[in-house]
Short mmCIF file of the C-alpha atoms (twelve columns), coordinates in Angstrom:
data_MODEL
# 
_entry.id   MODEL 
# 
loop_
_atom_site.group_PDB 
_atom_site.id 
_atom_site.type_symbol 
_atom_site.label_atom_id 
_atom_site.label_alt_id 
_atom_site.label_comp_id 
_atom_site.label_asym_id 
_atom_site.label_seq_id 
_atom_site.Cartn_x 
_atom_site.Cartn_y 
_atom_site.Cartn_z 
_atom_site.pdbx_PDB_model_num 
ATOM 1   C CA . MET A 1   -108.142 -2.959  -107.541 1 
ATOM 2   C CA . SER A 2   -107.483 0.380   -109.052 1 
ATOM 3   C CA . SER A 3   -104.601 0.636   -111.619 1 
ATOM 4   C CA . GLU A 4   -103.878 4.091   -110.009 1 
ATOM 5   C CA . ALA A 5   -103.007 2.627   -106.681 1 
ATOM 6   C CA . ILE A 6   -99.791  3.647   -105.342 1 
ATOM 7   C CA . LEU A 7   -100.136 1.416   -102.309 1 
ATOM 8   C CA . ARG A 8   -101.948 -1.855  -101.952 1 
ATOM 9   C CA . PHE A 9   -102.690 -4.179  -99.181  1 
ATOM 10  C CA . GLU A 10  -103.884 -7.618  -100.042 1 
ATOM 11  C CA . ASN A 11  -105.090 -9.888  -97.375  1 
ATOM 12  C CA . ILE A 12  -102.613 -8.591  -94.862  1 
ATOM 13  C CA . SER A 13  -102.525 -10.212 -91.364  1 
ATOM 14  C CA . LYS A 14  -99.834  -9.292  -88.668  1 
ATOM 15  C CA . ASN A 15  -99.046  -11.319 -85.709  1 
ATOM 16  C CA . ILE A 16  -96.667  -10.031 -82.946  1 
ATOM 17  C CA . ASN A 17  -95.347  -12.647 -80.454  1 
ATOM 18  C CA . ARG A 18  -98.240  -14.817 -81.554  1 
ATOM 19  C CA . THR A 19  -100.685 -12.055 -80.866  1 
ATOM 20  C CA . GLU A 20  -102.936 -11.132 -83.624  1 
ATOM 21  C CA . ILE A 21  -102.805 -7.266  -84.326  1 
ATOM 22  C CA . LEU A 22  -104.203 -7.037  -87.800  1 
ATOM 23  C CA . LYS A 23  -106.351 -9.653  -89.773  1 
ATOM 24  C CA . ASN A 24  -107.218 -9.899  -93.495  1 
ATOM 25  C CA . ILE A 25  -106.559 -6.165  -94.316  1 
ATOM 26  C CA . ASN A 26  -107.415 -5.045  -97.717  1 
ATOM 27  C CA . PHE A 27  -107.141 -1.371  -98.912  1 
ATOM 28  C CA . GLU A 28  -105.324 0.885   -101.290 1 
ATOM 29  C CA . VAL A 29  -103.988 4.445   -101.463 1 
ATOM 30  C CA . GLU A 30  -104.401 6.131   -104.848 1 
ATOM 31  C CA . ARG A 31  -102.320 9.082   -106.340 1 
ATOM 32  C CA . GLY A 32  -103.207 12.254  -104.743 1 
ATOM 33  C CA . GLU A 33  -105.262 10.929  -102.148 1 
ATOM 34  C CA . VAL A 34  -105.076 11.308  -98.387  1 
ATOM 35  C CA . VAL A 35  -106.313 8.226   -96.465  1 
ATOM 36  C CA . GLY A 36  -107.187 8.490   -92.881  1 
ATOM 37  C CA . ILE A 37  -106.676 5.644   -90.292  1 
ATOM 38  C CA . ILE A 38  -108.553 5.878   -86.894  1 
ATOM 39  C CA . GLY A 39  -108.937 3.437   -83.939  1 
ATOM 40  C CA . LYS A 40  -108.398 2.904   -80.329  1 
ATOM 41  C CA . ASN A 41  -104.931 3.188   -78.870  1 
ATOM 42  C CA . GLY A 42  -103.163 -0.320  -79.516  1 
ATOM 43  C CA . SER A 43  -105.609 -1.293  -82.282  1 
ATOM 44  C CA . GLY A 44  -102.748 -1.530  -84.779  1 
ATOM 45  C CA . LYS A 45  -102.592 1.883   -86.497  1 
ATOM 46  C CA . THR A 46  -98.954  2.433   -86.096  1 
ATOM 47  C CA . THR A 47  -98.394  -1.288  -87.065  1 
ATOM 48  C CA . LEU A 48  -100.119 -0.559  -90.384  1 
ATOM 49  C CA . LEU A 49  -97.837  2.440   -90.995  1 
ATOM 50  C CA . LYS A 50  -94.775  0.278   -90.403  1 
ATOM 51  C CA . LEU A 51  -95.900  -2.331  -92.816  1 
ATOM 52  C CA . ALA A 52  -96.654  0.125   -95.489  1 
ATOM 53  C CA . SER A 53  -93.199  1.588   -95.002  1 
ATOM 54  C CA . GLY A 54  -91.308  -1.663  -94.981  1 
ATOM 55  C CA . LEU A 55  -90.209  -1.226  -91.285  1 
ATOM 56  C CA . SER A 56  -92.167  -4.385  -90.615  1 
ATOM 57  C CA . TYR A 57  -93.460  -7.288  -92.631  1 
ATOM 58  C CA . PRO A 58  -96.742  -8.950  -92.724  1 
ATOM 59  C CA . THR A 59  -97.260  -12.487 -91.421  1 
ATOM 60  C CA . LYS A 60  -99.653  -13.214 -94.235  1 
ATOM 61  C CA . GLY A 61  -100.650 -11.411 -97.369  1 
ATOM 62  C CA . GLU A 62  -98.880  -9.159  -99.808  1 
ATOM 63  C CA . ILE A 63  -98.060  -5.463  -100.103 1 
ATOM 64  C CA . TYR A 64  -97.563  -3.691  -103.389 1 
ATOM 65  C CA . PHE A 65  -95.982  -0.271  -103.924 1 
ATOM 66  C CA . PHE A 66  -96.454  0.941   -107.539 1 
ATOM 67  C CA . ASP A 67  -97.635  -2.717  -108.405 1 
ATOM 68  C CA . LYS A 68  -94.207  -4.163  -107.194 1 
ATOM 69  C CA . LYS A 69  -94.513  -6.608  -104.383 1 
ATOM 70  C CA . LEU A 70  -92.638  -5.550  -101.257 1 
ATOM 71  C CA . GLU A 71  -90.173  -8.337  -100.142 1 
ATOM 72  C CA . PRO A 72  -88.327  -8.520  -96.792  1 
ATOM 73  C CA . GLY A 73  -84.578  -9.144  -96.078  1 
ATOM 74  C CA . PHE A 74  -81.346  -7.384  -96.764  1 
ATOM 75  C CA . VAL A 75  -81.626  -7.779  -100.532 1 
ATOM 76  C CA . GLY A 76  -85.493  -7.580  -100.485 1 
ATOM 77  C CA . ARG A 77  -87.570  -5.171  -102.483 1 
ATOM 78  C CA . LEU A 78  -88.546  -2.353  -100.070 1 
ATOM 79  C CA . PRO A 79  -90.159  0.973   -101.022 1 
ATOM 80  C CA . GLN A 80  -87.644  3.636   -101.928 1 
ATOM 81  C CA . ASN A 81  -89.891  6.621   -102.312 1 
ATOM 82  C CA . ILE A 82  -91.923  6.881   -98.957  1 
ATOM 83  C CA . GLY A 83  -91.614  9.520   -96.417  1 
ATOM 84  C CA . VAL A 84  -92.248  8.609   -92.778  1 
ATOM 85  C CA . LEU A 85  -93.050  10.175  -89.347  1 
ATOM 86  C CA . ILE A 86  -94.004  7.451   -87.123  1 
ATOM 87  C CA . GLU A 87  -94.243  8.082   -83.284  1 
ATOM 88  C CA . THR A 88  -91.936  10.571  -81.599  1 
ATOM 89  C CA . PRO A 89  -89.072  12.094  -84.114  1 
ATOM 90  C CA . SER A 90  -85.737  10.900  -83.196  1 
ATOM 91  C CA . PHE A 91  -82.669  12.619  -84.261  1 
ATOM 92  C CA . ILE A 92  -78.928  12.910  -83.076  1 
ATOM 93  C CA . SER A 93  -79.259  15.069  -79.968  1 
ATOM 94  C CA . ASN A 94  -75.953  16.920  -80.507  1 
ATOM 95  C CA . LEU A 95  -76.437  17.975  -84.003  1 
ATOM 96  C CA . SER A 96  -78.603  20.888  -85.374  1 
ATOM 97  C CA . GLY A 97  -81.732  20.368  -87.238  1 
ATOM 98  C CA . PHE A 98  -79.964  21.069  -90.690  1 
ATOM 99  C CA . ASP A 99  -77.125  18.718  -89.969  1 
ATOM 100 C CA . ASN A 100 -79.486  16.010  -88.938  1 
ATOM 101 C CA . LEU A 101 -81.396  16.287  -92.187  1 
ATOM 102 C CA . TYR A 102 -78.102  16.520  -94.202  1 
ATOM 103 C CA . TYR A 103 -76.719  13.361  -92.687  1 
ATOM 104 C CA . LEU A 104 -80.088  11.617  -93.500  1 
ATOM 105 C CA . SER A 105 -80.110  12.860  -96.943  1 
ATOM 106 C CA . LYS A 106 -76.774  11.202  -97.805  1 
ATOM 107 C CA . ILE A 107 -78.263  7.839   -97.477  1 
ATOM 108 C CA . ARG A 108 -80.015  8.273   -100.863 1 
ATOM 109 C CA . ASN A 109 -78.070  11.228  -101.963 1 
ATOM 110 C CA . ILE A 110 -80.771  12.779  -104.085 1 
ATOM 111 C CA . ILE A 111 -81.285  16.166  -102.625 1 
ATOM 112 C CA . SER A 112 -78.906  19.128  -102.314 1 
ATOM 113 C CA . LYS A 113 -78.241  21.497  -99.093  1 
ATOM 114 C CA . ASP A 114 -80.396  24.071  -100.828 1 
ATOM 115 C CA . ASP A 115 -83.333  21.458  -100.882 1 
ATOM 116 C CA . ILE A 116 -82.950  20.948  -97.274  1 
ATOM 117 C CA . THR A 117 -82.748  24.574  -96.500  1 
ATOM 118 C CA . GLU A 118 -86.024  25.230  -98.417  1 
ATOM 119 C CA . THR A 119 -87.638  22.247  -96.590  1 
ATOM 120 C CA . ILE A 120 -86.715  23.529  -93.274  1 
ATOM 121 C CA . LYS A 121 -88.115  26.858  -94.017  1 
ATOM 122 C CA . LYS A 122 -91.239  25.345  -95.337  1 
ATOM 123 C CA . VAL A 123 -92.017  23.851  -91.684  1 
ATOM 124 C CA . GLY A 124 -91.401  27.251  -90.170  1 
ATOM 125 C CA . LEU A 125 -87.956  26.373  -88.780  1 
ATOM 126 C CA . ASP A 126 -84.722  28.577  -89.072  1 
ATOM 127 C CA . SER A 127 -82.246  26.571  -91.267  1 
ATOM 128 C CA . ASN A 128 -79.441  28.768  -89.756  1 
ATOM 129 C CA . ASN A 129 -80.220  27.800  -86.235  1 
ATOM 130 C CA . LYS A 130 -77.012  25.971  -85.135  1 
ATOM 131 C CA . ASN A 131 -78.529  24.899  -81.656  1 
ATOM 132 C CA . PRO A 132 -78.377  21.143  -81.107  1 
ATOM 133 C CA . PHE A 133 -81.725  19.121  -81.457  1 
ATOM 134 C CA . LYS A 134 -81.778  18.225  -77.761  1 
ATOM 135 C CA . THR A 135 -82.428  21.980  -77.168  1 
ATOM 136 C CA . TYR A 136 -85.485  22.054  -79.419  1 
ATOM 137 C CA . SER A 137 -88.955  22.437  -78.147  1 
ATOM 138 C CA . LEU A 138 -91.375  19.532  -78.620  1 
ATOM 139 C CA . GLY A 139 -93.098  21.557  -81.436  1 
ATOM 140 C CA . MET A 140 -89.834  22.251  -82.984  1 
ATOM 141 C CA . LYS A 141 -88.899  18.538  -82.864  1 
ATOM 142 C CA . GLN A 142 -92.271  17.641  -84.576  1 
ATOM 143 C CA . ARG A 143 -91.689  20.336  -87.320  1 
ATOM 144 C CA . LEU A 144 -88.317  18.757  -87.966  1 
ATOM 145 C CA . GLY A 145 -89.848  15.439  -88.107  1 
ATOM 146 C CA . ILE A 146 -92.315  16.591  -90.742  1 
ATOM 147 C CA . ALA A 147 -89.419  18.149  -92.769  1 
ATOM 148 C CA . GLN A 148 -87.557  14.811  -92.694  1 
ATOM 149 C CA . ALA A 149 -90.707  13.129  -93.988  1 
ATOM 150 C CA . ILE A 150 -91.168  15.372  -97.086  1 
ATOM 151 C CA . MET A 151 -87.735  16.554  -97.902  1 
ATOM 152 C CA . GLU A 152 -87.151  13.996  -100.645 1 
ATOM 153 C CA . ASN A 153 -90.401  14.774  -102.314 1 
ATOM 154 C CA . PRO A 154 -91.828  11.220  -101.811 1 
ATOM 155 C CA . ASP A 155 -94.651  9.774   -103.588 1 
ATOM 156 C CA . LEU A 156 -96.330  8.522   -100.385 1 
ATOM 157 C CA . ILE A 157 -95.954  10.096  -96.998  1 
ATOM 158 C CA . LEU A 158 -96.995  8.362   -93.789  1 
ATOM 159 C CA . PHE A 159 -97.875  10.553  -90.888  1 
ATOM 160 C CA . ASP A 160 -98.462  9.194   -87.225  1 
ATOM 161 C CA . GLU A 161 -100.205 11.870  -85.203  1 
ATOM 162 C CA . PRO A 162 -98.393  14.609  -87.287  1 
ATOM 163 C CA . THR A 163 -99.764  17.668  -85.339  1 
ATOM 164 C CA . ASN A 164 -98.797  16.599  -81.945  1 
ATOM 165 C CA . ALA A 165 -97.204  19.353  -79.999  1 
ATOM 166 C CA . LEU A 166 -97.680  21.845  -82.876  1 
ATOM 167 C CA . ASP A 167 -99.153  25.318  -81.970  1 
ATOM 168 C CA . ASP A 168 -101.786 26.763  -84.218  1 
ATOM 169 C CA . THR A 169 -99.325  28.222  -86.517  1 
ATOM 170 C CA . GLY A 170 -97.691  24.857  -86.862  1 
ATOM 171 C CA . VAL A 171 -101.062 23.110  -87.708  1 
ATOM 172 C CA . GLU A 172 -101.687 25.837  -90.298  1 
ATOM 173 C CA . ILE A 173 -98.203  25.128  -91.987  1 
ATOM 174 C CA . PHE A 174 -98.943  21.450  -91.770  1 
ATOM 175 C CA . ALA A 175 -102.281 22.044  -93.504  1 
ATOM 176 C CA . ASN A 176 -100.560 24.004  -96.269  1 
ATOM 177 C CA . ILE A 177 -97.962  21.052  -96.690  1 
ATOM 178 C CA . ILE A 178 -100.826 18.626  -97.195  1 
ATOM 179 C CA . SER A 179 -102.454 20.794  -99.783  1 
ATOM 180 C CA . GLU A 180 -99.360  21.640  -101.695 1 
ATOM 181 C CA . TYR A 181 -98.128  18.132  -101.909 1 
ATOM 182 C CA . LYS A 182 -101.488 16.667  -102.858 1 
ATOM 183 C CA . GLN A 183 -101.688 19.137  -105.805 1 
ATOM 184 C CA . LYS A 184 -98.354  17.622  -106.974 1 
ATOM 185 C CA . GLY A 185 -100.000 14.140  -106.881 1 
ATOM 186 C CA . LYS A 186 -98.300  12.891  -103.578 1 
ATOM 187 C CA . SER A 187 -100.380 10.627  -101.484 1 
ATOM 188 C CA . PHE A 188 -100.779 10.268  -97.705  1 
ATOM 189 C CA . ILE A 189 -101.783 7.943   -95.007  1 
ATOM 190 C CA . LEU A 190 -102.691 9.898   -92.026  1 
ATOM 191 C CA . VAL A 191 -103.049 8.306   -88.463  1 
ATOM 192 C CA . SER A 192 -104.759 10.807  -85.995  1 
ATOM 193 C CA . HIS A 193 -106.987 10.774  -82.766  1 
ATOM 194 C CA . ASN A 194 -108.192 14.319  -83.876  1 
ATOM 195 C CA . MET A 195 -111.385 13.889  -85.743  1 
ATOM 196 C CA . ASP A 196 -111.486 17.436  -86.817  1 
ATOM 197 C CA . GLU A 197 -108.042 16.859  -88.426  1 
ATOM 198 C CA . ILE A 198 -109.321 13.758  -90.044  1 
ATOM 199 C CA . LYS A 199 -112.345 15.464  -91.633  1 
ATOM 200 C CA . LEU A 200 -110.207 18.385  -92.696  1 
ATOM 201 C CA . PHE A 201 -107.499 16.506  -94.536  1 
ATOM 202 C CA . CYS A 202 -108.821 13.115  -95.501  1 
ATOM 203 C CA . ASP A 203 -110.434 12.015  -98.880  1 
ATOM 204 C CA . LYS A 204 -111.562 8.644   -97.110  1 
ATOM 205 C CA . VAL A 205 -111.276 7.326   -93.638  1 
ATOM 206 C CA . TYR A 206 -110.729 3.605   -92.382  1 
ATOM 207 C CA . LYS A 207 -111.266 2.384   -88.713  1 
ATOM 208 C CA . ILE A 208 -109.297 -0.379  -87.328  1 
ATOM 209 C CA . ASP A 209 -111.809 -2.440  -85.171  1 
ATOM 210 C CA . ASN A 210 -111.418 -5.807  -83.975  1 
ATOM 211 C CA . TYR A 211 -108.246 -6.411  -85.954  1 
ATOM 212 C CA . THR A 212 -109.843 -5.374  -89.295  1 
ATOM 213 C CA . LEU A 213 -109.994 -2.177  -91.310  1 
ATOM 214 C CA . LYS A 214 -113.417 -0.931  -92.229  1 
ATOM 215 C CA . LEU A 215 -114.148 2.072   -94.493  1 
ATOM 216 C CA . GLN A 216 -116.211 4.592   -92.897  1 
ATOM 217 C CA . ASP A 217 -119.137 6.094   -94.627  1 
ATOM 218 C CA . LYS A 218 -119.474 9.017   -92.119  1 
ATOM 219 C CA . ILE A 219 -117.067 10.385  -89.631  1 
# 
């Protein structure tokens, strides 16, 4: 395995309620790399992202983040510098977009209000919009989810269908974010059913098929 790997899966298997979801998965994500994951609905793509983020734990095998083994539990060693947008963005419905991100930022307390303002602008939203999240359109909610994933300048960003509900301008903004953060040496795992998106953004692509992960020579 490469010494430049930010994230590494070694012989990972995952069972849920005794049902095998993933089997003997081996792959890595290097610094500045965009890795695409494709597969049918229910094939385990979202489960893989949850394993990478520490939201779920493998049944077998080991996961390393910067060569440190991830360990479950309240005092376990979980990844501390990963941005995540998995499934539909969920925020406090009665708070504005800014206030939602501000309260989330207090968990680690490593960014300022100015940082949040700049991130909101980066995704094409108005940081001065005081309307509650529940009034946001689907596209606005998705943009806020992207902002939440990138606002702390993480080393690894996990995106699950990130351009869902985005208009053409939103997709262009997302493309610019990928390019900007990749140039900074940030890495991505991108799950998408949109093959044009996968071809555009990803340096290499894996397909989940029959519980296993296979590197694709052509997509």
